[in-house]
C-alpha positions in Angstrom: 17.9 2.4 1.5 14.9 3.6 -0.5 11.9 4.7 1.5 8.4 4.8 0.0 4.9 5.6 1.2 1.6 3.8 1.5 -1.3 6.2 2.3 -4.7 4.7 3.2 -6.6 8.1 3.3 -7.7 7.7 6.9 -10.8 9.7 8.1 -10.8 11.5 11.5 -13.8 11.9 13.8 -15.4 15.4 13.6 -13.9 16.1 10.2 -15.5 15.6 6.8 -14.4 12.4 5.0 -13.6 14.2 1.8 -10.9 16.1 3.7 -8.9 12.8 4.0 -8.6 12.7 0.2 -7.3 16.2 0.0 -4.8 15.4 2.8 -3.6 12.5 0.7 -2.9 14.8 -2.2 -1.0 17.2 0.1 1.0 14.4 1.7 1.9 13.1 -1.8 3.4 16.5 -2.8 5.2 16.7 0.6 6.8 13.2 0.2 7.7 13.9 -3.4 9.6 17.0 -2.3 11.3 15.0 0.5 12.7 12.4 -1.9 10.5 9.3 -1.3 10.7 6.8 -4.1 7.1 5.7 -4.4 3.7 6.8 -3.2 1.1 4.1 -3.1 -2.6 4.4 -2.3 -5.0 1.6 -1.2 -8.4 0.4 -2.1 -11.0 -0.2 0.7 -14.8 -0.1 0.5 -17.6 0.6 3.0 -15.1 1.5 5.7 -15.6 4.3 8.2 -11.9 5.0 8.7 -10.2 4.2 5.4 -11.9 6.1 2.7 -9.6 5.7 -0.4 -12.1 3.8 -2.5 -10.7 4.4 -5.9 -6.9 4.3 -6.2 -6.9 4.8 -9.9 -8.7 8.2 -9.5 -6.4 9.3 -6.6 -3.4 8.2 -8.6 -4.4 10.4 -11.5 -4.6 13.5 -9.3 -1.3 12.6 -7.6 0.5 11.9 -10.8 -0.7 15.2 -12.3 0.5 17.3 -9.3 3.9 15.7 -8.6 7.0 15.9 -10.8 9.1 12.9 -9.9 7.8 10.3 -7.4 6.5 7.0 -8.6 2.7 6.7 -8.1 0.9 3.4 -7.5 -1.9 1.3 -6.2 -1.5 -1.0 -3.2 -3.6 -2.2 -4.5 -6.3 -2.7 -7.1 -8.5 -5.6 -5.9 -8.6 -7.3 -9.3 -11.3 -9.9 -8.7 -13.9 -7.1 -8.5 -13.1 -5.9 -12.0 -12.5 -6.6 -15.6 -8.8 -7.0 -16.3 -9.2 -5.2 -19.5 -10.8 -2.2 -17.9 -8.0 -2.0 -15.3 -5.5 -2.2 -18.1 -7.2 0.8 -19.9 -7.2 2.8 -16.6 -3.5 2.2 -16.1 -2.6 2.9 -19.7 -4.2 6.3 -19.2 -2.3 6.8 -16.0 1.0 5.9 -17.8 0.2 8.5 -20.4 -0.2 11.1 -17.6 3.1 10.2 -15.9 5.2 8.0 -18.3 7.6 5.8 -16.4 6.2 6.6 -13.0 3.2 4.3 -12.5 3.0 1.2 -10.3 0.2 -1.3 -10.6 -0.1 -3.3 -7.4 -2.6 -6.1 -7.4 -4.5 -7.9 -4.7 -7.1 -10.6 -4.6 -8.6 -9.7 -1.2 -12.0 -8.0 -1.3 -11.0 -4.9 0.6 -14.5 -5.0 2.1 -17.2 -7.3 3.5 -19.1 -9.8 1.5 -22.2 -7.7 1.0 -20.1 -4.7 -0.2 -18.2 -7.0 -2.5 -21.4 -8.1 -4.1 -22.5 -4.5 -4.5 -19.2 -3.7 -6.3 -19.5 -6.8 -8.6 -23.0 -8.5 -8.6 -21.6 -11.2 -10.8 -18.4 -12.4 -9.1 -16.1 -15.0 -10.5 -14.4 -17.7 -8.4 -11.3 -15.8 -7.1 -9.1 -18.9 -6.8 -9.8 -20.1 -10.3 -9.8 -16.7 -12.1 -7.2 -14.5 -10.4 -4.0 -15.9 -11.9 -5.6 -15.8 -15.4 -6.7 -12.2 -14.8 -3.2 -11.2 -13.8 -1.6 -12.7 -16.9 -4.2 -11.1 -19.2 -3.8 -7.8 -17.5 0.0 -8.0 -17.9 -0.3 -8.5 -21.6 -2.8 -5.6 -22.0 -0.8 -3.2 -19.8 2.5 -3.9 -21.6 1.0 -4.0 -25.1 2.0 -7.7 -25.5 0.0 -10.2 -27.5 -2.3 -12.6 -25.7 -1.8 -16.3 -26.3 -2.8 -17.8 -29.6 -6.5 -18.7 -29.6 -7.4 -16.4 -26.8 -10.9 -15.0 -27.3 -9.7 -11.4 -26.8 -6.5 -11.7 -28.8 -7.4 -8.8 -31.1 -8.4 -6.5 -28.2 -5.9 -3.7 -27.4 -5.8 -1.5 -24.3 -5.4 2.1 -25.4 -3.6 4.5 -25.2 -0.5 2.7 -26.2 2.9 4.2 -25.5 6.7 3.7 -25.1 6.5 2.8 -21.4 4.3 0.6 -19.3 3.3 0.5 -15.6 5.4 -1.7 -13.3 3.2 -4.5 -11.9 3.5 -5.7 -8.3 1.9 -8.7 -6.6 0.6 -7.8 -3.1 0.0 -10.3 -0.4 0.0 -11.2 3.3 0.4 -15.0 3.0 2.1 -17.7 0.8 -0.4 -17.3 -2.0 0.8 -13.9 -3.3 4.5 -14.9 -2.7 4.1 -18.0 -4.8 2.1 -16.4 -7.6 4.4 -13.4 -7.8 7.4 -15.7 -8.0 5.8 -17.9 -10.7 5.0 -14.9 -12.9 8.3 -13.1 -12.3 6.8 -10.1 -10.7 7.9 -7.8 -7.8 6.3 -8.7 -4.5 5.2 -6.5 -1.6 4.2 -8.1 1.8 1.6 -6.3 3.9 3.6 -6.5 7.1 1.7 -3.7 8.8 -1.4 -5.9 9.3 0.2 -9.4 9.2 2.3 -9.4 12.3 1.0 -12.9 13.1 2.2 -14.3 9.8 5.8 -15.2 9.1 7.1 -12.5 6.8 10.5 -14.3 6.7 8.8 -17.4 5.4 6.8 -15.5 2.7 9.9 -13.6 1.4 12.1 -16.8 1.5 9.4 -18.7 -0.5 9.2 -15.9 -3.0 12.9 -15.7 -3.5 13.4 -19.5 -3.6 10.5 -20.0 -6.1 11.3 -17.0 -8.3 11.2 -17.5 -12.1 13.1 -14.8 -13.9 11.1 -12.6 -16.3 12.4 -10.4 -19.1 11.4 -7.2 -17.2 12.5 -8.6 -13.8 15.4 -11.0 -14.1 15.9 -11.0 -10.4 13.4 -11.1 -7.5 12.4 -7.7 -6.2 10.5 -7.5 -2.9 9.6 -5.1 -0.1 7.3 -4.9 2.9 4.7 -2.3 3.9 5.4 -1.4 7.5 3.5 0.8 10.0 5.8 3.4 11.5 5.5 6.8 13.3 8.4 9.0 14.3 8.3 12.3 16.3 10.7 14.7 17.8 10.4 12.8 21.1 9.4 9.3 22.0 6.7 10.7 24.3 5.1 12.7 21.5 5.2 9.6 19.2 3.6 7.4 21.8 0.9 10.0 22.4 0.0 10.3 18.7 0.1 6.5 18.5 -3.0 6.3 20.8 -5.3 7.1 17.9 -3.9 4.0 16.0 -4.2 1.9 19.2 -7.8 2.7 19.6 -8.6 2.0 15.9 -6.9 -1.4 16.2 -8.9 -2.2 19.4 -12.1 -1.4 17.5 -11.0 -3.4 14.4 -10.6 -6.5 16.6 -14.3 -6.4 17.3 -15.3 -5.5 13.7 -15.7 -1.8 14.2 -14.2 0.6 11.7 -15.0 4.2 12.6 -13.0 7.4 11.9 -9.9 7.9 14.0 -10.4 9.6 17.3 -7.9 12.2 18.7 -5.1 11.0 20.9 -6.6 13.1 23.7 -9.9 11.2 23.4 -8.1 7.9 23.1 -6.0 8.6 26.2 -9.2 9.2 28.2 -10.6 5.8 27.3 -10.4 3.4 30.2 -9.0 0.1 29.0 -10.4 -3.2 30.2 -7.9 -5.9 31.1 -8.3 -7.6 27.7 -7.9 -4.3 25.9 -4.8 -3.4 28.0 -3.2 -6.7 27.1 -3.9 -6.1 23.4 -2.5 -2.6 23.6 0.6 -3.8 25.4 1.3 -6.3 22.7 0.7 -3.7 20.0 3.2 -1.4 21.6 5.9 -4.1 21.9 5.7 -4.7 18.1 5.2 -1.1 17.0 7.8 0.9 15.1 7.1 4.1 17.1 9.3 6.6 18.9 11.9 9.2 18.3 13.3 9.2 14.8 16.5 7.5 16.1 14.4 4.7 17.6 12.3 4.3 14.5 15.3 4.2 12.2 17.0 1.6 14.4 13.9 -0.6 14.2 13.5 -0.1 10.4 17.2 -0.8 9.8 17.0 -4.0 11.8 13.9 -5.2 9.9 15.5 -4.4 6.5 18.7 -6.2 7.5 16.9 -9.3 8.7 14.8 -9.5 5.6 17.6 -8.4 3.2 15.6 -5.4 1.8 16.8 -2.3 0.1 13.4 -0.6 0.2 10.7 -0.1 2.8 7.2 1.2 2.3 6.0 3.2 5.3 2.4 3.6 6.3 1.4 6.1 9.1 -1.9 7.0 10.7 -2.4 10.1 12.8 -5.6 12.0 13.7 -4.2 15.3 12.4 -2.1 15.5 9.3 0.7 17.6 10.8 2.3 14.8 12.9 2.1 12.4 9.9 3.9 14.9 7.7 6.5 15.5 10.4 7.1 11.8 10.7 7.8 11.4 7.0 10.0 14.5 7.2 12.1 13.2 10.1 12.6 9.8 8.3 13.6 11.5 5.1 16.2 13.5 7.0 17.4 10.4 8.9 17.9 8.4 5.7 19.4 11.3 3.7 16.7 11.3 1.1 16.9 13.8 -1.7 14.5 14.7 -4.4 16.2 14.1 -7.7 14.7 15.1 -11.1 13.6 11.5 -11.7 12.3 8.8 -9.4 
């Protein structure tokens, strides 16, 4: 089983937001040394608790300060941008870390409508343009020619090189599964915030519809799953309280920095909130490392996966680092010279 990481650069109350970025860099080095396969960072905007706004910039710093782990985006919200500019950014990243770059693509805004307009004051119709953008991006990223008659056929994304980033389609519904399958791309399902959607259905659709490509003759898929392991179940459930409170606030449109587990424990829950938290705990992959591994193994077996991408939020960085350390030990991960 391969284990990978999705880090969303979460901010904590009472701490400067820029600290979250430096904690991301530290965690990347930690997970590289532990033997994790990939380290992905996300793109969100105008959010009080997820402050990784520029994955391509973060990736550059991570790639330059780690020797072996694959480094990627999960993802770049492509409708905000020019496909050509994204291609140039990732060609530069590939030059920094040849053979270690993943380019994960999403079509969700990663923000509210007003913020989306601030990012791109002249938006295109997502449904009409996204598939075309992906295909153009793939040609530029790989150094392949655009179709005959394409208006940008003579435009090349520099720097060129012997290797190219691996492109992933991201999604939380049938749309990404179908498009990834049609284009012969690897697919990652956002299970950590899509518990209400049928992940089995999305992966089955992807595999059934998959059209082999030269680079990926067989379907390749994974899921991003929220998990937290600790030395004891009680400690894990205590640290999980920060996440519980953040999810409660998210339900009513509030996105503030994470509060400490002590502060979250002191919050008196209403009956509605208690019901929400109880349901969250029933579905959560949280506990001792043995309990978490059992749940992850069951999920991987059910979905026929050989790789899982783990995302973990904690108020302080130490419990997060410890969780990844415990899982690395449980799965026997080892840092080899190459990812």
